[in-house]
C-alpha positions, 0 to 999 in steps of 0.5 A: 207377118210384116212390120207395116200397119195394116190396113192403110198406115196412112190413116194411123199417120193422119190420126197421130199427127206429126209429133212423135209419129215414129214412136207411136206408129212403131208401137202400133206396129208391135201391137198389131203384130202381137194381136194385142197392145203390149205393156210398155213404159211411157215416160210422158205418162209418168211425168205428165199424167193427165196433161199427156192425156189432154195433149193426145186428145184422150178426153174420156181417159182424163175423166177416168184418171180424175175419177180413179184419183178421187176414188183413191182419196175417198178410200183413204178417208174411209180407211182413216175412219175405220182404222186411224193412221191407215188413211194415208197408206191407203191413199198413197198406195192407190195413187202410186199404184194407178198414177205412177205404175199402172198408167205409165205401163198402159198409156200406149195401149190406151192410145192404141185402142183409141186410135183403132176406134178412130180409124174404124170410125173413119172407115164407117163414116167415109166408106171407100173414100180414103182421102175423106177418111184421112181428113176425118182423122186429122180433125180428131187426131194430132195434139191439143196444145191448148188443153194442158195450158187451160187446165194449168190456168184453171188450177191457178184461177181456182187457187186465186179464188179460194185464197190461202187455207185457213190457219 
């Protein structure tokens, strides 16, 4: 099998955008050669987590990331109620397992599956017109530079509104 993205590597290039294009297209090639997206370690996903998801326009996964993080916290609270002293262990195990192990190992696969769905959408919405497909993908792909900064701003605004915790 060839090392090209088939069909139409231009569609994937348009979707990924300029930043780190070689890295992601290389991963996409490996995934297509194997027939499934392989596990691979992704350092930005480890250190930036939700910010990387926002940056790469993975908005549904931002919600999933938050939901799983909150679920780990709720399980920790429930474990603390059931067995005092176990809450932090349950919470840390869930958080570390998801945010610092599972997510960095699967971030490229998440992005690849999203890219495949976007390319398919471009083909369905603009059949036979590659230039329209590329334009469609360019509007959905690339990066969202403002998203992570907005999240940071919201966090600081929330901290400012809530004030210091009571003593």
